[in-house]
Structure formats: C-alpha cells, structure tokens
N, C-alpha and C positions, 0 to 999 in steps of 0.2 A: 922625616920618617913617613909622613903622609904621602909624599910623592914616590918614595921607594916602594910603598905598598900599592901604588897605582890609584890612589884616591885624589879626586879633585877636592877643592875646598867645599864645593856644594855637596858632594857625596859624603864627605866626612861630617859636614854640618847636619845632614839628614840622619846619619847613623847615630850621632850624638844628641840629636834633638836640639840643635843650636842653630843660630843664623850664620850665614857665611861671613857676615861682618864680625861676629864674635870669633870665629875660627881665624880670620885674618888678624884680629887683635892679639890672639894667643901667639900667633907666629911672629908678629912684630914686637912681642914683649910689651904691648900696651895694656894687656889685661892678663891676669893669672886665672887658670882654670880652678874650679873648686876641687876638693878632694874626691868628690863623687865623680866628677868629669874625668879626673886623672885615672881613677879606677876603671871607668868605662873605656878609656883610651888604652889602658894596659891590657884589658881583656880583648879589645878589638885588634890591637897590634900584636897581641901575644908576646908581651915583653914585661919586664919588671917595672915597678914604680921608680926604682933607682935609675933605671935606664932613661925613663921619660924625664926625670928631674936632672939628668946629666951627671948623676953621682957615680954611675957605672957605665963604662963605655961598651960593654957587651950586652947583647940581648940574652936574658937567661931565664928569669923566673916568671912563670905565669901564675896568676892568682886564681885561675878557674878551679883548681883542685882544693882550694882552701875552704874550710867550713865557714858558715856565716859568722860564728863567734870569732874566728881568726881574722876574717875580713873586717869585722867591727873593731877588733884590737888594732889592726893596721890603721884604720881611720882615726881612732883615738890617738894613736901615736903621732900620726902626721899632723893632726889638729893641735895637739898639745906641744909638740916640739917644733912647730913651724917657726916660732919666734926665735928659736935658737940659731936658725940658719943665718940670721943677720950678724951674729957674733960667734965666730968659730972658737973663741977662747972662753966660752962660758964655763965657770967653775962649778962643778957639781950639778946634781939634778934636783929638781923640786920633789916633794913628797909624791905629788900626782904623777910625775914622770917615772919615778921609781916604781910606783904601783903598776903603771902601764907596762913597763919592762918586765916586772915580775909576772904579770898576766901573760905576756908573750911566752916567757920561759915555761910557765906552767902549762899553757895550752898546747904549745908545740911539743913539749915533752910527752904529752898524752898520746900524740900520733906515733911516737917511736915505741911505745909499750905494746 
C-alpha cells in the first residue's frame, strides 16, 4: 500500500514519526505496529483498519469522520480482541468483549438517530 500511495519508507516513517528500520520491520512482518500506529496508517492511507489488517480486500472505511468516543471504542475492541485472532474457533466472548461490542452498538446507534 505504501508504494501504491507513492511513499518511500523514509517518507512514511516521517509521517508516522517512526524510523525507517521500524517501517521495514513492519513490511517484513518482523514487528507489528501498535493500534495507535495502525489508526494513524488508516487515516494516512484513507482506508479501513480491516483493510490494513488483511481482513477486507477492498479499501472502504475511513475513520476520520468518527467521534473520539467511537475511535476509543475501536481501540478498545482491537486491544481486547487481538488475542482472539490466534484462534479463530474461540467459543463465546468474555464479559469485557461483550461490553465493548455493546458500547459499539450503543454509540453507533446514536449516529443514526
């Protein structure tokens, strides 16, 4: 995606306030970016977090229009559910995960009213 947008590793590193070494490690899968860095990348590349994480093959959702509360809910969800990605057959959700999902539903429902 970086090259498609015309960014060198150095230019991307500068925009994300990271070193070129870190950007290289991200690209070689030797290091994973933090949730905050992923959110910064989504804004910079104008794409969804799903797209960055390889969960969605199309570029679609920008998070720029989300409220701070909605962005914080997304961060909580990513942090809380990141350990689920290693096991796609996890049965059920923890109480905390249920609370986060309910928070999403309540917060995003407010937007439609």
